[in-house]
MARKEDO-7818 format. One line per field, with one value per residue (C-alpha): residue number from 1; residue in three letters; x, y, z. Coordinates in Angstrom, 1 decimal. Layout:
MARKEDO-7818
resi	(NUM_...)
resn	(ala_...)
xx	(X_...)
yy	(Y_...)
zz	(Z_...)
end
This chain:
MARKEDO-7818
resi	(1_2_3_4_5_6_7_8_9_10_11_12_13_14_15_16_17_18_19_20_21_22_23_24_25_26_27_28_29_30_31_32_33_34_35_36_37_38_39_40_41_42_43_44_45_46_47_48_49_50_51_52_53_54_55_56_57_58_59_60_61_62_63_64_65_66_67_68_69_70_71_72_73_74_75_76_77_78_79_80_81_82_83_84_85_86_87_88_89_90_91_92_93_94_95_96_97_98_99_100_101_102_103_104_105_106_107_108_109_110_111_112_113_114_115_116_117_118_119_120_121_122_123_124_125_126_127_128_129_130_131_132_133_134_135_136_137_138_139_140_141_142_143_144_145_146_147_148_149_150_151_152_153_154_155_156_157_158_159_160_161_162_163_164_165_166_167_168_169_170_171_172_173_174_175_176_177_178_179_180_181_182_183_184_185_186_187_188_189_190_191_192_193_194_195_196_197_198_199_200_201_202_203_204_205_206_207_208_209_210_211_212_213_214_215_216_217_218_219_220_221_222_223_224_225_226_227_228_229_230_231_232_233_234_235_236_237_238_239_240_241_242_243_244_245_246_247_248_249_250_251_252_253_254_255_256_257_258_259_260_261_262_263_264_265_266_267_268_269_270_271_272_273_274_275_276_277_278_279_280_281_282_283_284_285_286_287_288_289_290_291_292_293_294_295_296_297_298_299_300_301_302_303_304_305_306_307_308_309_310_311_312_313_314_315_316_317_318_319_320_321_322_323_324_325_326_327_328_329_330_331_332_333_334_335_336_337_338_339_340_341_342_343_344_345_346_347_348_349_350_351_352_353_354_355_356_357_358_359_360_361_362_363_364_365_366_367_368_369_370_371_372_373_374_375_376_377_378_379_380_381_382_383_384_385_386_387_388_389_390_391_392_393_394_395_396_397_398_399_400_401_402_403_404_405_406_407_408_409_410_411_412_413_414_415_416_417_418_419)
resn	(unk_unk_unk_unk_unk_unk_unk_unk_unk_unk_unk_unk_unk_unk_unk_unk_unk_unk_unk_unk_unk_unk_unk_unk_unk_unk_unk_unk_unk_unk_unk_unk_unk_unk_unk_unk_unk_unk_unk_unk_unk_unk_unk_unk_unk_unk_unk_unk_unk_unk_unk_unk_unk_unk_unk_unk_unk_unk_unk_unk_unk_unk_unk_unk_unk_unk_unk_unk_unk_unk_unk_unk_unk_unk_unk_unk_unk_unk_unk_unk_unk_unk_unk_unk_unk_unk_unk_unk_unk_unk_unk_unk_unk_unk_unk_unk_unk_unk_unk_unk_unk_unk_unk_unk_unk_unk_unk_unk_unk_unk_unk_unk_unk_unk_unk_unk_unk_unk_unk_unk_unk_unk_unk_unk_unk_unk_unk_unk_unk_unk_unk_unk_unk_unk_unk_unk_unk_unk_unk_unk_unk_unk_unk_unk_unk_unk_unk_unk_unk_unk_unk_unk_unk_unk_unk_unk_unk_unk_unk_unk_unk_unk_unk_unk_unk_unk_unk_unk_unk_unk_unk_unk_unk_unk_unk_unk_unk_unk_unk_unk_unk_unk_unk_unk_unk_unk_unk_unk_unk_unk_unk_unk_unk_unk_unk_unk_unk_unk_unk_unk_unk_unk_unk_unk_unk_unk_unk_unk_unk_unk_unk_unk_unk_unk_unk_unk_unk_unk_unk_unk_unk_unk_unk_unk_unk_unk_unk_unk_unk_unk_unk_unk_unk_unk_unk_unk_unk_unk_unk_unk_unk_unk_unk_unk_unk_unk_unk_unk_unk_unk_unk_unk_unk_unk_unk_unk_unk_unk_unk_unk_unk_unk_unk_unk_unk_unk_unk_unk_unk_unk_unk_unk_unk_unk_unk_unk_unk_unk_unk_unk_unk_unk_unk_unk_unk_unk_unk_unk_unk_unk_unk_unk_unk_unk_unk_unk_unk_unk_unk_unk_unk_unk_unk_unk_unk_unk_unk_unk_unk_unk_unk_unk_unk_unk_unk_unk_unk_unk_unk_unk_unk_unk_unk_unk_unk_unk_unk_unk_unk_unk_unk_unk_unk_unk_unk_unk_unk_unk_unk_unk_unk_unk_unk_unk_unk_unk_unk_unk_unk_unk_unk_unk_unk_unk_unk_unk_unk_unk_unk_unk_unk_unk_unk_unk_unk_unk_unk_unk_unk_unk_unk_unk_unk_unk_unk_unk_unk_unk_unk_unk_unk_unk_unk_unk_unk_unk_unk_unk_unk_unk_unk_unk_unk_unk_unk_unk_unk_unk_unk_unk_unk_unk_unk_unk_unk_unk_unk_unk_unk_unk_unk_unk_unk_unk_unk_unk_unk_unk_unk)
xx	(-37.4_-34.2_-31.9_-30.1_-26.0_-24.0_-22.6_-19.4_-16.5_-12.8_-10.2_-7.0_-3.6_-0.5_2.5_3.1_1.3_-1.7_-1.5_-1.7_-4.2_-6.2_-6.1_-8.2_-10.6_-11.1_-11.8_-14.2_-16.7_-16.4_-18.8_-21.2_-19.8_-18.1_-15.0_-11.6_-8.7_-5.4_-2.4_-1.7_1.9_2.5_5.7_6.0_5.1_6.1_7.6_6.6_8.1_6.8_3.7_3.8_4.4_1.6_-1.2_0.8_-1.4_-4.9_-5.5_-3.7_-1.4_-3.5_-2.8_-0.5_-2.1_-0.7_-2.6_-4.1_-5.5_-6.8_-8.9_-10.4_-10.9_-12.9_-14.7_-16.2_-16.8_-17.6_-17.9_-20.8_-17.7_-14.3_-11.9_-8.5_-6.1_-3.4_-1.6_-3.3_-1.5_-2.4_-6.6_-6.5_-4.4_-7.4_-10.7_-10.3_-7.6_-8.3_-12.2_-12.9_-14.3_-16.7_-15.5_-17.0_-18.8_-21.4_-19.9_-15.9_-14.0_-10.2_-8.5_-4.8_-3.2_-1.6_-2.0_-3.4_-3.3_-3.6_-5.7_-3.9_-5.4_-3.6_-4.1_-7.6_-7.6_-5.9_-9.0_-11.9_-13.1_-13.6_-17.3_-16.1_-13.1_-12.1_-10.7_-9.7_-10.5_-13.3_-10.4_-9.7_-13.4_-14.1_-11.2_-12.6_-15.8_-15.3_-14.2_-16.8_-18.3_-15.5_-15.5_-17.4_-16.1_-18.8_-18.6_-15.9_-16.7_-14.8_-12.7_-10.5_-6.9_-5.2_-6.8_-6.2_-4.6_-1.9_0.2_1.4_4.0_7.3_11.1_10.2_13.8_13.7_13.6_12.3_12.7_10.6_12.6_10.6_10.9_10.7_11.3_13.7_14.5_17.6_21.2_22.3_18.9_18.8_22.2_22.1_18.5_20.8_24.0_20.8_20.3_23.9_24.0_20.6_22.1_25.5_24.5_21.7_24.0_20.4_18.7_18.3_17.9_16.0_16.0_12.7_13.0_10.0_11.7_15.0_17.2_16.5_12.8_9.6_7.9_5.3_7.5_10.9_13.8_17.0_19.8_18.3_19.2_21.7_22.8_24.2_25.2_28.2_29.5_30.1_32.6_32.4_34.4_31.8_28.5_27.3_26.5_23.2_21.9_20.3_18.2_15.0_12.3_9.0_5.7_6.1_3.8_6.5_9.2_6.8_6.5_9.1_9.4_10.1_9.1_8.6_10.4_9.5_9.3_6.2_5.5_1.7_3.6_3.3_-0.8_0.1_3.1_0.4_-2.8_0.1_0.6_4.1_5.0_5.9_8.0_7.7_10.8_10.1_14.0_13.2_10.2_6.1_4.6_3.1_6.8_7.1_3.7_4.1_1.2_-1.5_0.7_0.3_-2.1_-1.1_2.0_3.7_6.9_10.3_14.0_17.2_17.8_14.6_15.6_18.6_17.6_14.2_11.9_8.9_5.5_2.1_-0.8_-3.6_-7.1_-8.5_-6.6_-7.1_-10.6_-11.0_-7.0_-7.6_-8.9_-12.8_-13.4_-14.9_-18.9_-17.9_-16.0_-19.4_-17.9_-19.2_-22.6_-22.1_-21.1_-24.1_-25.9_-24.4_-24.5_-28.2_-28.6_-26.6_-29.0_-31.5_-30.3_-29.3_-25.4_-23.8_-22.1_-18.3_-16.3_-14.6_-10.2_-8.5_-7.9_-5.3_-1.6_-0.8_-3.6_-1.8_0.8_0.4_-2.0_1.4_3.6_0.9_0.7_4.5_3.9_1.3_3.0_6.7_9.0_5.3_4.2_4.8_7.9_6.1_4.4_7.6_9.8_6.6_6.0_9.5_10.0_6.3_8.2_11.4_9.2_7.6_11.0_12.0_8.9_9.2_12.4_12.0_9.1_11.3_14.7_12.1_10.5_14.5_14.4_11.0_9.5_6.2_5.7_5.5_5.0_2.1_1.5_-2.1_-3.1_-2.5_1.1)
yy	(-12.2_-13.9_-11.0_-10.9_-11.7_-8.9_-9.3_-11.3_-9.4_-11.5_-9.2_-10.3_-8.5_-10.1_-7.6_-4.4_-1.7_-3.6_-4.4_-0.7_-0.1_-3.1_-2.3_0.4_-0.9_-2.6_-0.2_1.5_-1.6_-3.2_-1.1_-2.5_-5.8_-8.9_-8.3_-10.8_-10.1_-12.6_-12.5_-15.1_-16.4_-15.0_-14.1_-10.7_-11.4_-9.3_-10.4_-9.7_-6.2_-4.9_-6.6_-4.6_-1.9_-1.6_-2.8_0.7_-0.9_-0.4_-4.0_-7.1_-7.9_-10.5_-14.4_-14.9_-18.7_-20.0_-19.9_-23.2_-22.3_-19.5_-21.6_-24.6_-20.7_-20.0_-23.0_-24.0_-21.2_-18.4_-14.6_-12.1_-10.1_-10.5_-7.6_-8.4_-6.5_-7.8_-6.8_-8.2_-11.8_-12.7_-11.3_-12.8_-16.5_-16.7_-15.3_-16.8_-19.4_-21.5_-20.6_-20.6_-16.8_-17.3_-16.1_-17.7_-14.8_-13.0_-9.7_-9.2_-5.8_-5.0_-1.3_0.0_1.2_4.3_7.0_5.4_8.2_7.3_3.7_1.7_-0.8_-3.7_-3.1_-2.3_-6.5_-8.0_-6.9_-7.1_-10.1_-8.1_-6.6_-3.2_-1.1_0.5_4.2_7.3_10.1_12.1_12.5_8.6_7.5_9.1_7.8_4.2_4.7_5.5_2.4_0.2_-2.7_-4.7_-8.2_-8.5_-5.1_-2.7_-0.5_2.1_2.8_5.4_5.9_8.2_7.0_9.8_12.0_15.0_15.3_17.9_17.0_19.1_21.3_20.8_22.5_22.2_20.1_17.4_16.8_13.4_12.0_9.4_7.0_4.5_1.1_2.2_6.2_7.5_4.5_4.8_4.4_8.0_9.8_8.0_8.7_12.5_12.5_10.5_14.1_16.5_15.3_14.7_19.2_19.7_18.0_19.5_23.0_22.8_20.9_21.9_19.9_16.0_14.9_11.3_9.0_7.4_3.2_0.9_-1.8_-3.6_-5.0_-8.4_-7.6_-8.2_-5.5_-5.0_-3.4_-5.0_-2.0_-1.6_0.4_1.1_4.2_1.6_0.5_3.7_5.5_2.5_4.3_7.7_7.3_9.0_11.8_12.5_11.6_14.2_13.1_14.7_12.6_9.1_6.4_5.5_3.0_2.4_4.3_7.4_9.7_9.2_11.0_13.5_15.1_17.9_17.7_20.5_19.8_16.4_15.5_12.7_12.2_10.5_8.6_8.5_9.2_13.6_12.5_11.6_15.1_16.8_15.3_16.0_19.9_19.1_21.9_19.4_18.6_16.6_16.6_17.0_16.6_13.3_14.8_15.0_11.5_8.5_6.4_8.2_7.9_12.1_13.1_13.2_16.6_18.1_21.8_20.6_23.7_20.8_19.8_21.7_20.7_19.5_23.5_24.1_21.1_22.6_25.7_23.9_25.5_23.1_24.2_23.8_22.2_24.1_23.6_22.5_20.3_18.8_18.2_16.5_14.6_12.5_15.3_15.6_14.7_11.0_12.3_11.9_7.9_5.5_2.0_-0.1_1.7_0.6_-2.6_-3.2_-2.7_-4.8_-7.6_-7.2_-7.1_-10.5_-12.2_-11.0_-13.3_-10.0_-10.8_-11.0_-14.0_-14.7_-14.9_-18.1_-17.8_-17.3_-21.1_-22.2_-21.7_-17.9_-18.0_-21.3_-19.0_-15.8_-17.7_-19.9_-16.2_-14.4_-17.6_-17.2_-12.8_-13.9_-17.0_-17.1_-19.2_-20.0_-22.1_-25.9_-26.8_-27.8_-24.9_-22.9_-23.6_-23.6_-19.7_-19.1_-21.2_-18.7_-15.7_-16.5_-16.3_-13.8_-11.5_-12.8_-11.6_-8.4_-7.8_-8.9_-6.1_-3.7_-5.3_-4.5_-1.0_0.1_-1.7_-0.6_-3.8_-3.7_-7.4_-6.2_-8.3_-7.1_-8.4_-9.5_-6.5_-8.5_-8.9)
zz	(21.2_19.4_18.9_15.4_15.3_14.1_10.4_10.7_9.3_8.7_7.4_6.4_6.0_4.3_4.7_7.3_5.2_4.7_8.2_9.6_7.3_7.8_12.1_10.9_9.3_11.9_14.6_12.2_11.9_15.4_16.4_14.4_13.4_14.4_13.5_13.4_11.8_11.4_8.8_6.1_5.6_2.2_0.4_3.0_6.4_8.7_11.6_15.1_14.9_12.1_12.7_16.5_15.2_12.7_15.8_17.4_20.4_18.9_19.1_20.3_18.0_15.6_14.8_12.4_10.4_6.7_3.8_4.1_7.2_5.9_3.0_5.3_8.2_5.0_4.5_7.2_9.0_6.2_7.1_5.4_4.4_4.1_3.7_1.9_2.9_0.7_-2.4_-5.4_-6.6_-3.3_-4.0_-7.1_-6.3_-3.6_-5.1_-8.6_-7.9_-5.0_-4.6_-8.7_-9.2_-6.0_-2.5_0.6_1.5_1.0_0.2_-0.5_-0.4_-1.3_-1.0_-1.5_1.8_0.6_-1.6_-5.4_-8.0_-10.2_-9.3_-12.0_-14.3_-13.3_-9.5_-10.3_-12.4_-9.4_-7.5_-9.5_-8.3_-4.7_-4.6_-3.7_-3.7_0.0_-1.7_0.8_-1.8_-3.6_-6.3_-6.2_-6.2_-9.6_-11.0_-10.1_-10.4_-14.5_-15.3_-13.2_-13.8_-14.1_-13.4_-10.4_-9.3_-8.8_-6.2_-3.8_-0.1_1.1_4.0_6.0_5.0_7.4_10.4_10.9_14.3_15.5_17.7_20.8_20.5_21.6_19.5_16.8_16.6_14.0_10.0_9.5_5.8_4.7_2.4_0.0_-1.9_-5.4_-5.9_-7.0_-9.0_-9.5_-7.6_-8.6_-8.1_-4.5_-4.2_-4.8_-2.2_0.2_-0.7_0.2_4.1_4.6_3.0_5.3_8.1_8.0_7.1_10.7_13.6_16.0_14.3_14.2_10.7_10.7_8.1_8.7_7.8_7.9_8.9_9.7_6.7_6.2_6.6_4.2_3.0_0.6_-1.8_-2.5_-1.9_-4.1_-2.8_0.5_2.7_5.2_2.7_0.8_3.8_3.3_1.1_2.7_4.8_8.9_8.7_5.7_7.6_10.1_13.5_14.0_10.6_11.9_11.2_13.0_13.6_14.8_14.3_12.9_14.6_17.2_14.9_14.5_18.0_17.8_13.9_11.8_9.4_7.4_3.6_1.4_-2.9_-3.1_0.2_2.1_4.8_4.1_5.0_8.1_8.9_7.2_9.8_12.3_11.5_10.8_7.1_4.1_1.5_-1.4_-3.8_-7.4_-8.7_-9.6_-12.0_-11.5_-12.5_-12.5_-12.6_-9.3_-8.0_-6.7_-9.7_-6.3_-5.2_-8.0_-6.7_-2.7_-2.6_-1.0_-3.6_-3.8_-4.4_-2.5_-2.0_-0.5_2.0_2.7_3.8_5.6_3.8_4.1_3.2_3.8_2.0_-0.2_1.6_-1.7_-2.5_0.7_0.1_-2.7_-1.7_1.5_4.2_3.5_6.9_8.2_8.1_3.9_5.2_4.1_3.2_5.8_5.4_1.3_2.0_4.4_0.7_-1.3_2.0_1.8_-1.7_-1.6_0.9_-1.3_-3.9_-5.7_-6.2_-10.0_-11.5_-11.4_-14.4_-14.7_-14.2_-17.7_-18.5_-21.6_-21.7_-21.0_-17.8_-16.7_-16.6_-15.4_-12.8_-11.5_-11.7_-9.7_-7.3_-6.9_-5.9_-3.6_-1.3_-2.1_0.5_1.9_-1.0_-1.9_-3.6_-6.4_-6.8_-6.3_-8.6_-11.8_-10.3_-10.9_-13.7_-15.1_-13.7_-16.2_-18.8_-18.5_-18.2_-21.0_-22.9_-21.3_-22.5_-26.3_-26.2_-25.1_-27.9_-30.2_-29.0_-29.6_-33.5_-33.9_-35.1_-36.7_-35.6_-31.7_-29.0_-26.3_-23.2_-21.4_-19.4_-15.8_-16.9)
end
């Protein structure tokens, strides 16, 4: 009897953080599916070092291909399931523009590689041509399910973002700080945070204080960083810089060994520290809100201040908060089962019709801007010029909107939800 081959899953990643997340999904899915992982060249293509760190020995380093090669591969060798571990603009470009709303697969999946609370309308809009959104907590699932269906997006699947895996104990003589590209949002706040790290290092010369960077200066990241901590460090004289305050690279897990405490503003890395059994501090000096990307930690028991950092006061999370936020246990993960159900429905003709891409001047400009955000220098010269023009126009509209709001003008300018 001829054996039916397993479903074929193609996983496409575009940045360092999405690649790290994609590797976890590949490891979970390869038990039952035929899985292939590639990185597509784009505006934030991870360097060889970033790719190696993201894979972290769990898989062979993935093949890196051009966008045109990805499109050709999808047309010539159609996968059953397509998992787009990519930023929203690239997903929208591929599914809505290149394939005109008809993805070259039976089921298209998307996801966000970190804390996504509250889920954003823009993040969902850019992924609304996919069939299923992978989420990572019961709380995220409730919020996303509340707005579905959206476009073709009609289901959620639960996956574990992090695994509880306490590290064996060395003497804990290290404090690790994970900076972020987007928060704190002002240079002054970022300087204050660096000053807090300097204070902690001075008060505790018997501890190493490590600023764990995502990559080397100049390497592309999922979110462009301003006022990076290496740049801010150049403002500090050598005599003021503690010898035990250093910068680190590589997988976070290597830095958590022998770690007395982990500190961040809102990084997903806090979950990795909690999973490793490392006491954690989420700084609330800069506010607690969706804008600071730390509202998810409300009720966790992890919040504290720069003064807590100076005294090395770290915390352990509330068990109830953990169950509702990312530590639900692998037995609750169902993204593979839910995808299999959607795949079965699609093969029986149960897949809904896709919406057509937006047209008209506004739609064309929006699509050109999103394409530039997705591909950047990897696109053709003509497309890059069009994207720059569209992006410049969008910024001008935003500035006009801000001026209108400050002036209290009744003739307010409105932007589309996907702007």
